[in-house]
Structure formats: structure tokens, C-alpha cells
C-alpha positions in Angstrom: 50.6 121.0 137.0 49.1 117.7 138.4 46.9 119.6 140.8 46.4 122.8 138.7 46.7 121.8 135.1 45.7 125.1 133.6 48.0 127.1 135.8 50.8 124.7 135.2 50.3 124.8 131.5 50.3 128.6 131.5 53.5 128.7 133.4 55.2 126.4 130.9 54.0 128.5 128.0 55.6 131.6 129.6 58.8 129.7 130.2 58.8 128.3 126.7 58.3 131.8 125.2 61.2 133.3 127.2 63.6 130.5 126.3 62.7 130.6 122.7 63.2 134.4 122.7 66.6 134.2 124.3 68.0 131.1 122.6 66.3 131.1 119.2 69.5 130.8 117.2 70.8 127.9 119.3 67.5 126.1 119.1 66.9 126.4 115.3 70.5 125.4 114.4 70.5 122.2 116.4 70.4 119.0 114.4 68.1 117.2 116.8 65.7 120.1 116.8 65.7 120.1 113.0 64.8 116.4 113.1 61.8 117.3 115.2 60.9 120.0 112.7 61.0 117.5 109.9 58.7 115.2 111.9 56.4 118.1 112.5 56.2 118.7 108.8 55.4 115.0 108.1 52.6 115.1 110.8 51.1 118.2 109.1 51.1 116.4 105.7 49.5 113.3 107.2 46.8 115.5 108.7 46.1 117.2 105.4 45.7 113.7 103.8 43.7 112.2 106.7 40.5 110.2 106.3 39.0 112.6 108.9 41.0 115.8 108.6 39.3 117.7 111.5 40.2 115.0 114.0 43.8 114.9 112.6 44.3 118.6 112.9 43.1 118.5 116.5 45.5 115.6 117.1 48.5 117.7 116.3 48.0 119.4 119.7 49.2 116.2 121.3 52.6 116.5 119.6 53.6 119.8 118.1 53.5 122.0 121.2 55.6 119.3 123.0 58.3 119.4 120.3 58.6 123.1 121.0 58.6 122.5 124.8 61.4 119.8 124.4 63.5 122.2 122.4 63.2 124.9 125.0 63.7 122.9 128.2 66.8 121.1 126.9 68.4 124.6 126.8 67.2 125.5 130.3 68.1 122.2 132.1 71.8 121.5 131.8 73.0 120.4 135.3 72.1 117.3 137.5 71.3 119.6 140.4 68.5 121.0 138.4 67.1 117.5 138.0 67.0 117.2 141.7 64.9 120.3 142.1 62.6 119.2 139.3 62.1 115.8 140.8 60.8 117.4 144.0 58.3 119.5 141.9 57.1 116.4 140.1 56.7 114.1 143.1 55.3 116.4 145.8 51.8 116.6 144.2 51.5 112.8 144.3 50.9 112.8 148.0 47.7 115.0 148.0 46.6 113.2 144.8 46.7 109.8 146.5 45.0 111.2 149.6 42.2 112.5 147.3 42.1 109.1 145.7 41.5 107.5 149.1 38.6 109.9 149.7 37.3 109.0 146.3 37.4 105.3 146.8 36.5 104.9 150.5 34.5 108.0 151.3 32.8 108.5 147.9 34.2 112.1 147.7 32.8 114.2 144.8 33.6 117.7 143.6 31.2 120.5 143.1 31.2 122.6 139.9 33.1 125.5 141.6 36.0 123.2 142.6 36.0 121.7 139.1 36.3 125.1 137.4 39.1 126.2 139.7 41.2 123.0 139.7 40.4 121.7 136.2 39.5 118.2 137.3 36.7 116.2 138.8 36.6 113.6 141.5 34.3 110.7 140.6 33.0 108.7 143.6 34.5 105.2 143.6 36.9 105.9 140.7 36.9 105.5 136.9 36.3 102.7 136.2 34.4 101.9 139.4 36.5 100.4 142.1 39.8 101.6 140.8 41.5 104.8 142.0 41.6 107.5 139.4 41.8 110.6 141.8 42.2 113.9 139.9 42.7 112.1 136.5 39.9 111.2 134.1 40.9 107.5 134.1 42.8 105.2 136.4 45.6 104.4 133.8 46.6 108.1 133.7 46.9 108.1 137.4 48.8 104.8 137.3 51.6 106.0 134.9 51.9 109.3 136.9 52.4 107.4 140.1 54.8 105.0 138.4 56.9 108.0 137.3 56.6 109.7 140.7 57.5 106.4 142.5 60.7 106.1 140.3 61.8 109.6 140.9 61.1 109.4 144.6 63.3 106.3 144.9 66.1 108.2 143.3 65.7 111.1 145.7 65.3 108.8 148.7 68.5 106.9 148.1 70.5 110.0 147.3 69.2 111.7 150.5 69.9 108.6 152.5 73.6 108.9 151.5 73.5 112.5 152.7 72.3 111.2 156.0 75.1 108.7 156.4 77.8 111.3 155.7 76.3 114.5 157.3 73.5 114.5 159.8 71.2 117.5 159.4 67.7 118.2 160.5 66.7 119.2 156.9 68.1 116.0 155.6 66.1 113.9 158.1 63.0 115.8 157.3 63.5 115.3 153.6 64.0 111.6 154.2 60.8 111.3 156.3 58.8 113.2 153.7 60.2 111.0 150.8 59.4 107.9 152.8 55.8 109.1 153.2 55.5 109.8 149.5 56.9 106.4 148.7 54.3 104.7 150.8 51.6 106.9 149.3 52.7 106.2 145.7 52.9 102.4 146.4 49.4 102.3 147.9 48.0 104.4 145.1 49.6 102.1 142.5 48.1 99.1 144.2 44.6 100.7 144.2 44.7 101.6 140.5 44.7 97.9 139.8 46.9 98.6 136.8 49.0 95.5 135.9 51.3 97.7 133.8 52.0 100.0 136.7 52.6 97.1 139.1 55.1 95.7 136.7 56.8 99.1 136.2 57.1 99.6 140.0 59.0 96.3 140.2 61.1 97.2 137.2 62.1 100.5 138.7 63.0 98.9 142.0 65.1 96.2 140.3 66.8 98.8 138.1 68.0 100.7 141.2 69.0 97.5 143.0 71.2 96.5 140.0 72.6 100.0 139.6 73.5 100.2 143.3 74.9 96.6 143.3 72.4 95.2 145.8 72.3 91.7 144.5 70.5 90.3 147.5 67.6 92.7 146.9 67.5 91.7 143.2 67.2 88.0 144.2 64.5 88.8 146.8 62.4 90.9 144.4 62.8 88.3 141.7 61.7 85.5 144.0 58.6 87.5 145.1 57.7 88.3 141.5 58.2 84.7 140.4 55.8 83.5 143.2 53.2 86.1 142.2 53.4 85.1 138.5 53.3 81.4 139.3 50.2 81.9 141.4 48.6 83.9 138.6 49.4 81.8 135.6 50.3 78.3 136.7 47.6 77.1 139.2 48.0 73.4 138.0 51.7 73.4 138.6 51.7 74.4 142.3 50.2 77.8 141.8 47.1 76.9 143.8 49.1 76.6 147.0 50.8 79.9 146.3 47.4 81.5 145.9 46.9 81.0 149.7 49.8 83.4 150.2 49.5 85.8 147.3 46.5 88.2 147.8 43.6 87.2 145.6 43.1 90.7 144.1 46.7 90.5 142.7 46.6 87.1 141.0 43.0 87.6 139.8 44.0 90.9 138.2 47.2 89.6 136.6 45.6 86.5 135.2 42.7 88.7 133.9 40.1 86.5 135.7 38.6 89.5 137.4 36.9 90.7 134.2 35.2 89.1 131.1 36.0 91.1 128.0 34.4 91.1 124.5 36.9 90.3 121.7 36.6 93.8 120.3 38.1 95.2 123.5 41.1 92.9 123.6 44.5 94.5 122.9 45.4 91.9 120.3 42.3 92.8 118.3 43.2 96.4 118.4 46.8 95.8 117.4 45.9 93.6 114.5 43.5 96.4 113.3 46.4 98.9 113.5 48.7 96.7 111.5 46.0 96.4 108.9 45.7 100.2 108.7 49.5 100.4 108.3 49.6 98.0 105.4 46.7 99.9 103.7 48.3 103.4 104.0 52.0 102.9 104.9 53.4 106.3 103.8 51.4 109.0 105.6 48.9 106.9 107.5 45.2 107.7 108.1 45.6 110.9 110.2 46.1 111.5 113.9 43.1 110.6 116.1 41.6 108.7 113.1 41.9 105.3 114.8 38.8 105.8 116.9 36.3 106.5 114.1 37.8 103.9 111.9 37.6 101.2 114.6 34.1 102.2 115.5 33.0 101.9 111.8 34.4 98.4 111.6 33.8 97.0 115.1 30.7 99.0 116.1 32.5 99.9 119.3 33.9 103.3 120.4 37.5 103.0 121.5 39.7 105.9 122.3 43.0 104.4 121.4 44.6 101.0 120.4 46.6 100.5 123.7 50.0 100.8 121.9 51.4 104.3 121.2 53.8 103.2 118.5 51.3 101.0 116.6 48.8 103.9 116.8 51.5 106.4 115.6 52.4 104.2 112.7 48.8 103.6 111.7 47.8 107.3 112.0 51.0 109.0 110.6 52.7 106.3 108.5 55.9 104.3 108.6 58.2 107.2 107.7 57.0 109.3 110.7 57.2 106.4 113.0 60.7 105.4 112.1 61.9 109.1 112.4 60.2 109.4 115.8 61.8 106.2 117.0 65.2 107.4 115.7 64.9 110.7 117.5 64.1 109.0 120.8 66.9 106.5 120.3 69.3 109.4 119.5 68.4 111.1 122.8 68.4 108.0 124.9 71.7 106.4 123.7 74.1 109.0 125.2 72.1 109.0 128.4 72.4 105.2 128.7 76.1 105.4 127.8 76.8 108.1 130.5 74.8 106.3 133.2 76.8 103.1 132.4 80.1 104.8 132.9 79.2 107.0 135.9 79.6 105.8 139.4 76.4 105.8 141.5 77.0 109.1 143.2 74.2 111.5 144.2 74.0 113.5 141.0 74.5 110.4 138.9 71.7 108.6 140.7 69.3 111.5 139.9 70.1 111.3 136.2 69.6 107.5 136.4 66.2 108.0 138.0 65.1 110.1 135.0 66.3 107.4 132.6 64.4 104.7 134.5 61.3 106.9 134.8 61.2 107.5 131.0 61.9 103.9 130.1 59.0 103.0 132.4 56.9 105.5 130.5 57.9 103.9 127.2 57.0 100.4 128.5 53.7 101.6 129.7 52.9 102.9 126.3 53.6 99.6 124.7 50.2 98.4 126.1 48.5 101.7 126.5 48.4 105.3 125.2 48.9 108.3 127.5 49.5 111.2 125.1 45.9 112.3 125.4 46.4 113.4 129.0 47.9 116.9 129.3 49.7 116.3 132.5 51.2 112.9 131.8 52.2 113.9 128.3 53.9 117.1 129.6 55.7 115.2 132.3 57.1 112.7 129.8 58.4 115.4 127.5 59.9 117.2 130.6 61.8 114.0 131.5 63.1 113.5 128.0 64.1 117.2 127.6 65.8 117.2 131.0 67.9 114.1 130.2 68.8 115.5 126.8 69.8 118.8 128.2 72.1 117.4 130.9 73.7 114.9 128.6 74.2 117.5 125.8 75.8 120.0 128.3 78.1 117.3 129.6 79.2 116.3 126.1 79.4 119.7 124.4 79.3 122.4 127.2 77.1 124.8 125.3 76.7 128.5 126.3 73.2 129.2 127.6 71.8 132.6 127.9 
């Protein structure tokens, strides 16, 4: 899907149809799926009452198909070994994507109309925005969250494969380890070149999560020390940070401290979040309608802005408090047993893969606290796949359902 969005989406639609056909009764009689059905109904009501109904009806496409996809995939994915195969499918495209990003940034690669029509994406020379890698995505932040997820899943595969190497030496295992190492370096370099502060933080978070899970306290202290030095250099120059800036690369502390750019107040996240809160207080029940933030913000601020850089504030403003609370309750209901199982499991190979999905999805949630990624087909699909996969494996472990 990351390299061939249309083909990937077509494949998922076919899979979705087959699973719904074969497991319809199981899907419709599941309490969690019924909760998604109620949420879908609330979103439809919100769209009917929207300030700009046409935009709201179009906005349903960012949610309703993914509810159906979630319901289907949690029936299909029920074993940790399936997560391992799926991880490979999700991370392998990251290597050519980063290589294309290198060509975009340093060789000013462009794509002709034929390539764009075949692949469904366009390479913009020097990136979008200029100077930041975006590769096959329309904006650098979409690439950043994809690479953050790929990096997290690759770490899980790398460590589980390393354990295979220490117990049983095979050529295939060594090849997998070398390939995963290459992908890790590619993902890290791509994350750096996106200049996304969120993604940098999530990469550190993922690394720390694995270190804590595996009991590598020395690594936790090392990463913590490095992160502290970087933050000190970025935000406390008068308290010794100036000396650290001689060690920490300038593009890192300039980006983290936001000294690399000058921003109008209308583009600041705090301004956008306050506007969302005002919208929530004015229409708390059903909100203003999906995708209505943009025209409302433009009318007041005289500035076009695609989203308010917080998924949950946007969801509350556009669909209302009831929908937001139900959405959060559904996510919490899915995540709680996964967290509980990961906390009781030992860090064996299969358990580590499940843990990698948990960390990847938490990273996705964190990213959406300061951004919104549901508007990108590929990133949105991957996030729902992660959630469905965790739910399916956890549900199978707890209830052992019969799957056709």
C-alpha cells in the first residue's frame, strides 16, 4: 500500500468483502463492533446537522470504511505469528521510500505524469515543505509518522530475530537480520531528514519502551542522558546549554526550540486548539460536522488550515462530546487488555511482536496529539490495521473464537 496506494486499497476491499461474507454473524453480534456501529450513527447525524454538510459527508470516508476494516481484520488476525508476517509487509516498503526521499532531497528527483498515474503519488523536488523529506507522501509529517511506525515494528522484528540467531544459526536468519539492520538505518535517517520533532520524540520513546521491556537499564540511562543533553541545549542556553550546542548538531536544537522558523500567531497550535475548544463549547452535542474546521477557521482567521493539529480536539469540535467520549472509550476498551497481556507476558519472540504493535499504535496516538494524520489513506489504513491486529490477537487469546 505505501508504494501502490490504489492497488493496496483494492486488495483490502477484496479481503474486507470476503471476511464480512464468511463471518457476518460473528461480526454483527460482537459488542465492540456494535459500539462502532453506534459511533457511525452519531457521525452520520453530526454530518446531517453540519454547518457545511457536503464537507461533512465527504469526511465520513475518513472513518466509516475503517470501522468496517477493523471489524473484518480482527476476525482474520488472531495469532502472534500473523503479526510477524504483517510487520514485514508494513516495513519493507520503507526502504525504497527512504531511497526515493534521498533522490528527492539531494538529486531533485521528480516524477512524470505516467509514473504519477501508475503509482498514485508524486515526488516533489526538495520535499514538501522545501528542505524536508516527504518522499511518496504529500507532506513530510505523513512520511514521518509512517517511518516512526515502521521503525518501531522493525525494532521488534530485529530483536526477535537476534534471539533466533543466538539460539539457532541459519543463513535465512542472518539475511533477515542484515536486512532489518539496513531498514533500521534507512528509517532513522529518513526520520532525521523529515525534521519532524514529533517523530524524533517518538523514535526515542519506542527505543526506550523496548529497553524497559527487555530490562536493559543501562540503555535506558544512556538514551535518557542523550535526550536530556539535547533538550538542555535546545531550551536552556543560559543554564549551560550554550556549551552543549557545540556538541549537539545545530539543526536538531534549532528545530526543537523552533528557532528555525518564524510563525504567524494564526498558525500556532495553541491558537488552533483554543479555536477548537471554542467550537466545542458552542456546539457540544453533535459538533459542527466533519471537515468543517477548515472553512470555519478560514472565515475567522482569514487563513486556510487543513486541520487543527490535534485529532481528538478536532473530533470533539466536528462531531461533538458524545462521539468523542465514545470513540475514546472504544480505543481504551481495545487497548486495556493488550496492555494487561503485555505486562504479564515474558519478553519472548511472539510476545515481543505483540508489544511492538502496542508501542507503534501508542506512538501513532502521541503523534496525533499534535497533528492529524487521518487524511492520508496509507497512514490511516496502517493505524487501523495495527489496532485491529492487536484486538484480534488479544480477543483470540482471551476467548478462543471459532473463525471460518
